[in-house]
C-alpha positions, 0 to 999 in steps of 0.5 A, spaced: 186 659 583 191 655 589 193 659 596 199 657 599 203 659 605 210 662 604 213 656 608 209 650 604 212 653 597 219 653 599 218 647 602 214 644 596 216 649 590 218 643 586 212 640 587 207 646 586 210 648 580 209 641 577 203 642 578 201 648 575 197 648 569 197 652 563 194 659 565 193 656 573 195 662 579 198 660 585 197 665 590 204 665 595 202 669 602 205 670 609 200 671 615 194 670 609 196 676 606 197 675 599 205 676 597 207 673 591 203 670 585 206 664 581 203 663 574 205 657 569 208 659 563 205 656 555 210 651 551 213 657 547 212 657 540 215 652 535 219 655 530 216 654 523 220 648 519 224 650 513 224 646 507 231 642 506 232 641 513 232 634 513 237 633 506 241 627 508 238 624 514 235 619 509 239 615 504 235 611 499 240 604 497 235 601 492 230 603 488 225 598 489 218 598 486 216 591 487 212 592 493 208 596 490 205 591 486 201 589 492 198 595 492 195 594 485 187 593 484 186 587 480 179 590 477 183 597 476 183 600 469 189 600 466 192 607 463 191 605 456 183 602 456 183 609 459 186 613 453 182 607 448 175 609 452 177 616 451 179 616 444 172 613 442 169 618 446 171 623 442 171 620 436 163 619 437 162 627 440 
């Protein structure tokens, strides 16, 4: 808790407010007697986002699947190979 005189508070109010941390308290005094308290407010709670609120903000100019080729792994099993293996396993059970 920080204590300042009323004269100092009047002279430096913007600076004092800026230095207040969330939940911190500043006591203003006159003749060494507390006359006021200044408390820092917390940030307001964020409103929940609404689905579709960004609709129309993004435009896809063309479908581009070519860039996905860079992400394919060369040792990856294809879907055809997976299905073939699955059928073989089913035949043995």
